[in-house]
LOBAVEX-990268 format. One line per field, with one value per residue (C-alpha): residue number from 1; x, z, y; residue in one letter. Coordinates in Angstrom, 2 decimals, decimal comma. Each point is the difference from the previous one (the first is absolute). Layout:
! LOBAVEX-990268
num: (NUM ...)
X: (X ...)
Z: (Z ...)
Y: (Y ...)
residu: (A ...)
END
This chain:
! LOBAVEX-990268
num: (1 2 3 4 5 6 7 8 9 10 11 12 13 14 15 16 17 18 19 20 21 22 23 24 25 26 27 28 29 30 31 32 33 34 35 36 37 38 39 40 41 42 43 44 45 46 47 48 49 50 51 52 53 54 55 56 57 58 59 60 61 62 63 64 65 66 67 68 69 70 71 72 73 74 75 76 77 78 79 80 81 82 83 84 85 86 87 88 89 90 91 92 93 94 95 96 97 98 99 100 101 102 103 104 105 106 107 108 109 110 111 112 113 114 115 116 117 118 119 120 121 122 123 124 125 126 127 128 129 130 131 132 133 134 135 136 137 138 139 140 141 142 143 144 145 146 147 148 149 150 151 152 153 154 155 156 157 158 159 160 161 162 163 164 165 166 167 168 169 170 171 172 173 174 175 176 177 178 179 180 181 182 183 184 185 186 187 188 189 190 191 192 193 194 195 196 197 198 199 200 201 202 203 204 205 206 207 208 209 210 211 212 213 214 215 216 217 218 219 220 221 222 223 224 225 226 227 228 229 230 231 232 233 234 235 236 237 238 239 240 241 242 243 244 245 246 247 248 249 250 251 252 253 254 255 256 257 258 259 260 261 262 263 264 265 266 267 268 269 270 271 272 273 274 275 276 277 278 279 280 281 282 283 284 285 286 287 288 289 290 291 292 293 294 295 296 297 298 299 300 301 302 303 304 305 306 307 308 309 310 311 312 313 314 315 316 317 318 319 320 321 322 323 324 325 326 327 328 329 330 331 332 333 334 335 336 337 338 339 340 341 342 343 344 345 346 347 348 349 350 351 352 353 354 355 356 357 358 359 360 361 362 363 364 365 366 367 368 369 370 371 372 373 374 375 376 377 378 379 380 381 382 383 384 385 386 387 388 389 390 391 392 393 394 395 396 397 398 399 400 401 402 403 404 405 406 407 408 409 410 411 412 413 414 415 416 417 418 419 420 421 422 423 424 425 426 427 428 429 430 431 432 433 434 435 436 437 438 439 440 441 442 443 444 445 446 447 448 449 450 451 452 453 454 455 456 457 458 459 460 461 462 463 464 465 466 467 468 469 470 471 472 473 474 475 476 477 478 479 480 481 482 483 484 485 486 487 488 489 490 491 492 493 494 495 496 497 498 499 500 501 502 503 504 505 506 507 508 509 510 511 512 513 514 515 516 517 518 519 520 521 522 523 524 525 526 527 528 529 530 531 532 533 534 535 536 537 538 539 540 541 542)
X: (-2,24 0,71 -2,78 -0,07 -0,51 2,43 2,03 -2,49 -2,60 -3,15 -0,03 2,91 -0,60 -2,88 -2,53 0,58 0,40 -3,23 -1,71 -3,34 0,55 2,03 -2,57 -3,07 -0,26 -2,22 2,39 2,61 3,12 1,15 3,30 0,85 3,49 2,12 2,72 2,34 -0,32 2,56 3,12 3,21 1,71 3,81 0,44 0,56 -1,22 -3,18 -3,19 -3,49 -2,89 -3,22 -3,44 -3,59 -2,51 2,03 -0,52 2,98 3,66 1,98 3,28 1,39 2,28 1,82 0,04 1,64 -0,15 -3,88 -1,26 -2,53 -1,71 0,22 -1,38 2,33 -0,42 2,39 -1,76 1,01 3,08 -0,57 -0,44 -2,80 -1,50 -2,83 0,37 2,78 3,70 2,55 3,52 -1,58 1,40 -2,11 1,75 -2,24 -1,17 -4,06 -1,49 -3,25 -0,51 -3,66 -1,74 -3,25 -1,07 1,40 3,12 3,40 1,02 2,36 3,80 3,35 1,97 2,92 0,56 2,20 -1,89 0,38 -1,26 1,13 3,30 0,91 0,74 -0,40 0,88 -2,37 -2,49 -2,39 -3,40 -3,30 -1,85 -3,52 -2,15 -3,26 -1,77 -3,26 -0,64 0,75 -3,19 0,80 1,87 3,66 1,04 -3,09 1,09 3,18 2,46 1,28 2,05 1,23 3,41 0,86 2,42 0,04 2,82 1,36 -0,74 -3,96 0,60 -2,07 2,10 3,23 -1,59 -0,70 3,28 1,94 2,93 1,22 -1,45 -3,26 0,72 -2,31 0,66 1,04 2,50 1,54 0,35 1,83 2,36 1,20 0,43 2,00 1,30 -3,04 -2,40 -3,03 -3,22 -2,84 -2,09 -3,56 -2,03 -3,58 -2,15 -3,80 -2,72 -2,62 2,65 0,17 3,37 1,84 3,31 1,80 -0,80 0,38 3,75 1,67 3,98 2,70 3,42 -1,16 -2,02 -2,73 1,49 -1,80 -0,44 3,66 -0,87 -1,32 3,35 -0,25 -2,99 0,07 0,98 -2,81 1,40 -2,01 -1,39 1,03 -2,53 0,86 2,80 -2,41 -2,65 2,34 -1,91 -2,57 2,67 -1,47 1,39 -1,36 0,82 -1,21 -2,06 0,78 -1,55 -3,44 0,80 -3,67 -1,42 -3,69 -2,96 -0,26 3,83 0,27 2,19 -1,83 0,97 -0,26 2,04 2,35 -0,76 4,14 1,32 3,12 -1,17 0,85 -2,97 -2,29 2,30 -1,69 1,89 -0,93 0,53 0,42 -1,65 -0,51 -1,87 -3,12 -2,65 -1,27 1,96 -0,78 -0,48 -1,16 -3,57 -0,22 2,13 -2,07 -3,01 1,62 1,14 -3,64 -2,25 -0,85 -0,50 -3,72 -1,82 2,81 -1,37 2,08 -0,63 0,10 0,46 2,75 1,39 0,92 -1,54 -1,81 -0,24 -1,50 2,77 0,29 1,18 3,39 2,25 3,17 2,58 3,23 3,12 3,12 3,44 2,96 -1,21 -0,82 -4,18 -1,30 -3,57 -2,25 -1,61 -3,97 -0,66 1,92 -2,12 -3,45 -0,13 -2,28 1,59 -2,38 -3,49 -1,78 -3,70 -1,82 -3,49 -1,72 2,25 2,14 3,91 1,92 3,77 2,10 2,04 3,48 1,32 -1,59 -0,29 2,12 -1,60 1,37 3,58 0,07 2,92 -0,24 3,17 -0,19 2,94 -1,38 -3,33 -0,36 0,68 0,60 -0,83 -0,42 -2,06 3,08 2,65 -1,63 0,94 3,65 3,03 1,44 3,42 0,34 3,84 0,30 3,38 1,25 -2,60 2,28 2,73 2,12 0,02 3,61 -1,14 -3,49 0,43 -2,31 -3,39 -3,05 -1,81 -2,39 -0,20 -2,91 -0,28 -3,54 -1,33 -3,14 -0,65 -2,67 -1,27 0,43 -1,85 -2,84 -0,35 0,07 -2,95 -1,77 0,66 -1,20 -2,43 -1,87 -0,20 2,15 -1,87 1,92 -2,59 2,17 -1,16 -3,70 -1,94 -0,20 3,37 0,58 0,92 -2,52 0,69 2,12 -3,19 -1,87 2,91 -1,47 2,15 0,08 -1,28 2,69 -0,63 0,01 2,90 1,90 -0,55 1,60 2,77 0,48 0,19 2,26 2,62 -0,36 1,63 1,74 2,14 1,11 1,44 3,47 -1,59 -2,07 2,63 2,43 -2,66 -0,83 3,64 0,22 -2,71 1,18 3,51 -1,98 -1,75 3,14 1,90 -2,38 -0,31 3,68 -0,31 -2,33 1,91 3,18 -1,90 -1,77 3,95 1,53 -3,10 0,31 3,82 -0,52 -2,57 2,53 2,37 -1,64 -0,92 3,76 0,95 -2,64 1,71 3,59 0,99 2,21 -1,22 2,22 2,09 3,32 2,97 0,09 -1,07 -4,00 -1,70 -1,65 -2,35 0,68 -2,98 -0,18 2,93 2,37 2,12 -0,29 2,44 0,75 3,69 0,15 3,65 -1,05 -2,38 2,49 2,55 -1,83 1,76 -3,19 -3,73 -1,85 -1,73 -3,54 0,61 2,71 3,62 2,14 0,55 3,50 1,60 -1,09)
Z: (-7,24 0,48 1,12 0,39 2,61 2,90 0,46 2,38 -2,81 1,84 1,74 2,11 3,58 -0,27 -1,28 2,44 2,84 -0,20 -0,81 0,13 -3,10 -1,80 0,87 0,57 3,62 1,90 2,74 0,55 1,80 2,29 1,39 3,53 -1,05 1,15 -2,67 2,40 2,15 -1,50 0,46 -0,65 2,90 1,35 -2,88 -2,99 -2,88 1,71 -0,07 1,40 -2,15 0,95 -0,91 -0,83 0,21 -1,84 -3,23 0,06 1,35 0,31 0,96 0,30 -2,14 0,23 -3,87 0,14 3,61 -0,11 1,98 -1,96 0,32 -3,05 -1,06 -0,27 -3,38 -1,47 -3,05 -1,05 -0,47 0,12 2,94 -0,24 2,74 0,24 1,50 0,47 -0,25 1,77 -1,99 -2,98 -3,72 -3,06 -2,47 -3,06 -1,18 0,99 0,28 1,01 1,77 -0,77 3,07 0,36 2,37 -1,73 -1,54 1,43 -1,97 0,31 -0,56 0,51 3,14 1,86 3,77 2,79 1,30 3,64 -0,11 2,40 1,58 -3,46 -1,58 -3,90 -1,65 -2,58 -0,49 -2,86 0,71 -1,49 1,89 -0,75 0,75 -1,39 1,84 -1,31 -2,15 2,85 1,36 3,50 2,32 0,34 2,69 2,26 -0,93 1,94 -2,38 -2,62 -2,52 -0,89 -0,15 -2,34 1,14 -3,14 -2,51 -1,62 -3,45 0,40 0,81 -2,07 1,34 -1,12 -3,42 -0,50 1,43 -1,93 2,12 3,78 1,36 -0,42 2,00 3,10 3,46 0,62 -3,35 1,34 3,63 -0,95 -2,83 2,74 2,17 -2,02 2,71 1,78 -1,05 -2,18 1,65 1,84 2,61 0,88 2,56 0,21 2,99 0,25 1,48 2,27 1,09 3,20 0,22 -2,14 1,92 -2,81 -1,54 -3,84 -1,03 -3,18 -0,11 -2,37 -0,32 3,40 1,82 2,47 3,46 0,84 -3,59 -0,69 -1,37 -3,08 -1,49 0,28 -2,10 -3,77 -2,52 -2,46 -3,25 -1,32 -3,40 -2,82 -2,47 -3,73 -0,56 -2,23 2,90 2,89 1,09 1,20 2,16 3,36 3,19 -1,45 0,88 -0,97 2,57 0,51 -2,13 1,24 2,68 0,49 2,79 0,22 3,22 -0,59 0,35 -3,69 -2,63 -2,05 -3,39 -2,75 -3,18 -0,11 -2,94 -0,26 -2,95 1,48 3,64 0,93 0,42 2,82 1,27 0,03 -0,32 2,93 0,64 3,62 -0,35 3,50 -1,92 -0,02 2,77 -1,65 -1,37 -3,90 -1,09 -2,99 0,12 0,38 3,00 1,68 -0,87 1,52 3,12 0,92 -2,66 2,39 3,05 1,31 -0,35 -2,37 -2,89 -2,67 -0,13 -3,91 1,07 2,49 -1,95 3,29 1,91 3,02 3,09 3,39 2,08 2,41 -2,72 0,69 -3,02 -0,34 -3,05 -0,42 -2,66 -0,72 -0,91 -0,21 1,75 2,86 1,16 0,58 1,50 0,07 2,95 -0,32 1,18 -3,29 -2,23 1,63 0,58 1,97 -0,94 -2,65 1,60 -2,47 0,25 -1,69 -1,81 3,24 1,58 2,09 0,42 -2,13 -0,57 -3,22 -1,52 -0,35 -2,71 -2,59 -3,78 -2,02 -2,52 -0,67 0,91 -2,23 -2,10 -3,39 -0,82 2,00 2,52 3,39 1,05 3,85 1,85 3,69 2,07 3,59 0,49 -0,38 0,85 3,27 0,94 -1,15 0,85 -3,54 -1,14 -3,64 -1,22 -3,30 -0,57 -3,53 -0,81 1,68 -2,74 2,60 2,73 0,58 2,72 -0,88 -3,73 0,04 -1,36 1,74 2,19 2,58 3,79 1,74 3,52 1,48 2,99 0,34 2,14 -0,74 3,51 1,26 -3,51 1,16 3,57 -1,42 -2,47 2,72 2,19 -2,68 -2,21 2,51 3,31 1,61 -0,92 -2,35 -2,46 -2,99 0,20 -0,35 -2,99 -1,43 -0,43 -2,12 -3,75 -2,37 -2,19 -3,55 -1,90 1,66 0,19 -1,45 -2,90 -0,74 -3,16 -2,72 -1,80 -3,78 1,08 1,72 -2,98 -2,26 2,67 -0,40 -3,50 -0,50 2,67 -2,03 -2,72 1,60 2,52 -3,13 -2,14 0,04 -1,48 -2,44 -1,08 -0,31 -1,75 -2,76 -0,52 -0,58 -2,19 -1,90 -0,81 -0,75 -2,68 -1,16 -0,01 -2,28 -2,60 -0,24 -0,28 -2,54 -1,92 -0,07 -1,17 -3,01 -0,90 -0,27 -2,10 -2,29 -0,51 -0,20 -3,10 -1,44 0,08 -1,67 -2,52 -0,75 -0,05 -2,60 -1,88 0,22 2,38 2,96 3,06 2,78 -0,14 -1,21 -1,59 -2,92 -3,86 -0,19 -0,56 -3,53 -0,61 -2,95 -2,43 -1,31 1,58 -2,19 0,33 -1,91 -3,35 0,24 0,39 2,69 -0,95 -3,22 1,28 2,53 -2,94 -2,67 -0,78 0,23 -1,10 -1,20 2,72 -0,72 1,86 -2,37 1,74 0,05 2,94 1,25 -0,16 3,01)
Y: (22,92 -3,88 -1,93 -3,53 -2,76 -0,47 -2,88 -2,30 0,30 0,91 3,14 -1,02 0,82 2,29 -2,14 -2,37 2,23 1,64 -2,98 1,65 1,81 -2,83 -2,41 1,94 -1,23 2,48 0,75 2,61 -0,89 2,66 0,48 1,33 0,20 3,12 0,54 1,19 -2,62 -2,44 0,37 -2,26 -2,27 0,66 -2,86 2,22 -2,23 -0,80 1,82 -0,35 -1,16 0,99 -2,29 1,32 -2,48 -2,40 1,86 2,62 -0,40 3,72 1,14 3,51 1,17 3,59 1,90 3,45 0,37 -0,79 -3,28 -1,94 -3,06 -2,33 -3,28 -2,88 -1,85 -2,73 -0,08 3,29 1,92 3,80 2,59 2,55 2,23 2,69 3,47 2,52 -1,40 2,67 0,49 -2,25 0,91 -0,63 -2,39 1,68 -3,59 -1,07 -3,44 -1,42 -3,51 -1,32 -2,21 -1,40 2,92 2,89 1,28 1,10 2,60 2,87 1,10 -1,88 1,75 -0,72 0,35 -1,27 -3,15 -1,62 -3,50 -2,84 1,56 0,81 3,12 0,55 3,65 1,07 -3,02 0,45 -0,54 1,04 2,98 -0,70 3,44 -1,33 -2,82 1,02 -2,99 -2,38 -1,63 0,44 2,91 -1,75 2,08 -1,00 -3,77 0,69 0,64 2,71 -2,05 -3,42 -1,34 -2,47 -2,84 -2,36 -0,47 3,15 -1,16 0,68 3,59 2,86 3,08 -2,02 -0,64 3,55 1,16 -2,28 -0,19 -0,58 2,94 -1,82 -3,10 -1,09 0,53 -3,29 -0,31 3,60 -1,47 -3,34 2,01 2,16 -2,64 -2,70 -2,17 -0,87 -2,51 1,31 -1,33 1,48 -1,92 0,56 -1,15 0,62 0,00 -1,13 1,92 -2,23 -2,52 -0,77 -1,91 2,17 0,73 2,16 3,35 0,88 1,05 0,70 -0,04 0,13 -1,83 -1,73 -2,47 0,73 -1,42 -3,00 -1,08 -0,73 -3,75 1,58 -0,17 -3,54 -0,08 -1,23 2,22 0,59 0,76 3,20 -0,79 1,94 1,59 0,46 2,83 1,79 0,28 0,21 3,14 -2,43 -1,73 -1,32 -1,65 -3,24 -3,52 -3,55 -2,11 -3,55 -2,62 -0,18 2,68 1,22 -1,90 0,64 0,01 -3,70 -0,89 -0,89 1,69 2,74 -1,11 3,10 0,25 2,84 2,45 0,88 -1,79 -1,03 -0,70 -4,10 -2,31 0,39 3,50 3,43 3,11 2,23 3,81 1,48 3,47 2,02 2,12 -2,36 -0,22 -3,38 -2,57 -0,56 -3,86 -1,86 -0,12 -3,83 0,44 2,23 -1,83 -3,18 1,96 1,42 -1,79 -3,13 2,38 -0,38 3,33 1,34 2,70 0,94 4,25 0,93 3,84 -0,24 -3,13 -1,95 -2,72 0,46 -2,37 -0,40 1,97 -3,15 -2,11 -1,47 -1,00 -1,14 0,99 -0,53 0,84 -1,99 1,81 -1,68 -3,14 2,23 0,66 3,37 -0,46 3,09 1,01 -0,94 3,65 1,06 -2,38 1,49 3,59 1,83 3,42 1,05 0,33 -1,88 -1,60 -2,62 0,44 -0,54 2,65 -2,49 0,74 -2,04 -0,14 0,02 -2,39 1,63 -2,05 2,11 -1,88 1,75 2,41 3,64 -1,07 -2,89 -0,09 0,18 -0,81 -3,16 1,08 -1,11 -2,18 1,24 3,67 -0,72 3,22 0,83 -3,07 -1,82 2,07 0,46 -3,65 0,14 2,13 0,55 1,06 1,08 0,12 2,17 -1,41 0,98 2,03 2,93 0,40 1,89 -2,62 -1,51 -2,69 -1,50 -1,02 -3,34 -0,18 1,77 -2,63 0,05 -1,46 -0,90 -0,59 -1,44 2,03 -1,88 -2,87 -2,16 -0,97 3,71 1,03 -2,26 1,20 3,73 -0,50 -1,95 3,44 2,13 -1,16 -3,11 2,20 -2,63 -2,97 -2,22 -1,18 -1,06 -3,59 0,83 -1,22 3,46 0,70 -3,33 0,34 -0,87 -2,89 0,81 -0,63 2,84 2,15 3,88 1,47 3,50 1,62 0,95 3,34 0,86 2,55 -2,83 -2,61 2,20 0,95 -3,72 -0,43 3,26 -1,74 -3,07 2,45 2,41 -2,59 -1,90 2,59 -1,11 -3,66 1,69 2,04 -3,18 -1,63 2,84 -0,03 -3,42 0,21 2,85 -1,88 -3,23 1,90 2,08 -3,17 -1,76 2,30 0,39 -4,09 0,37 2,76 -2,23 -2,78 1,90 1,38 -3,38 -1,21 3,15 -0,70 -3,68 0,67 2,33 -2,47 -2,38 2,51 0,86 -3,79 -0,37 2,69 -1,23 2,62 -0,72 1,29 -1,27 2,99 -1,23 1,81 -2,61 -0,01 -0,04 -3,33 -0,06 -2,74 -2,56 -0,28 -3,19 -1,48 1,90 3,25 3,19 -0,07 3,75 0,45 2,72 0,88 0,96 2,36 1,34 0,84 1,65 3,43 2,59 -0,15 2,58 1,89 1,39 3,04 1,31 -0,83 -2,69 -2,27 -1,21 -3,25 -2,45)
residu: (M L S R L P S S L L A L T L A S L S V V H A F N F D I R V R S T F N Q H G L H A R D N K S S I P V H N T R N A E Y I A N I T L G G R E I P V L L D T G S S D L W V T G Q V P N T K D L G K S V S V N Y A V G K A G G D V N A A D L D F A G Y H V S Q Q A Y L L V N D T S S F S M D I K S Q G F E G L I G L G P N S G S V I L D K L D D D T G N S V L N R I F S Q N T T S A N Y L T L L L G R E S S V N Q S F T G Q L T I S E V V P G F E Q I V Q M P K L T V E T V H R L T D E D Q H W Q V Y T D A N G V I G P D G Q P I Q V D S I V P K A P D N Q L V T V F D S G Y T L P Q V P R A M S D M I Y G R V Q G A Q Y N E D A A V W T V P C D Q M L S L S F M F G G V E Y P I H P L D L V S S D F N M V D A T G N P V C V G T F Q P I T S A F S L L G E Y D I I L G M S F L R N T Y S L F D Y G D W V N E S S N D R Q D P Y I Q L L S V T N K T Q A H N D F V Q V R M N G V D T S N A A S Q Q L L P V S Q M Q H S P I S E A E K K Q M Y E E E V L S R W P E I F V G C L A F V L I V A G I I T W R C C V A R R R R R A R E A Q Q A A A M G I N T N G G S G S P A Y R I V N G Q S S Q V D V H E M R T K N Q Y D S P Y G Y K T S E V)
END
């Protein structure tokens, strides 16, 4: 059985959905979601997206005639479900996918699929029959499967079947609708936001009404990974230069680990499978390390801060600012307490550790806490080979749905009981000289060292090849020099013996001794009739 990490490298959605299990939080996220309560609108290519405690985003699919709630994950590419699926066909292949909370293993099957108004015949999927390895009951969390919305190259099932029957759901939909634009849009709602006027939706090849401006936003070209590692291709783009603006209004300057990244720009992955965004440790420290009363929880690998702490953070893409709602910067969804038993909130932009890219392919993973602040369009472009209309490079467009003033008022109502204390002394950031820094574990140091080597393997390979060529060149040169010297010595010796070594066709040159030539009559030697042979026979005339 094939066993490997999925495309999003860290537990995909499962690790972040039940955050209690992935991060050892002493809570349980429970869903009141009715799996039969979601129905597509008359607009056939749009379906509602249900939000569970800002930790899960779920939509319905119909597989083999059975309606199944599944997690939406832009960081992976495969479909898998649990339970019984009617009218399914076992394809005789087995795979397993490892997650931080367990292993999704089972048999590859095929069944008819209906999703977002589209019908796909005999869609390949993984039927997971045993979920005992999961550290949670996924059905009680409100879902019974996962649908990957990432690039087709990351599909484990495609890799196993090794033909087009293993293509991902989105690839199949776009391939059979070749004249449609190959894009998906995602609008995620937020619980506890008092002024939000929309509900979560997913659309295919069309835009949610009222958000048409998204098609006018800058097209952010997807940064491609090396062909040898294209199974790790993500929805990833560059930030602008100095494109992360911290709580003090100044750019957070962190060097990229991606070797080819331009100066002061970071490679950012958009992954709806992460509840908590993953950022470089230095960036997380700069966001939360200057907050009064902040503490770093090493067991959970997150910063905790007072729940009424209002912070600001923005990202810049394509010259456009995308502010983060303060409710998404400091989360109260995890029921954490400090050493004295007082409630504290989680700093959602978590230091990237187990999701760290050893191959140096990205710096940041922006999950749900970022994506709730944008309406996102993911265009697959020429990732879909059969498309006859959409043949451009894949790109992403983002439309901000967070208004800073409205977000400020939301936070005051939800966290400050309606009394704005954002200018109080307790809210002010500490001086940079007093900033706290989260500790770096030995395992993380090892990861960073390994990344330094692995992410630069092309340069190392070229350097080694150049070294071998240089050494081979030196050896060849030395051999040539030695050969020329040997020939020169032989020529000198031949010249000393009166032998012509020039390779000409004339008579041999003889050295004249004492300036006089030999007095032997060569003609006379050639005209002798015969001479006695020591072997008893006569020679003929010359």
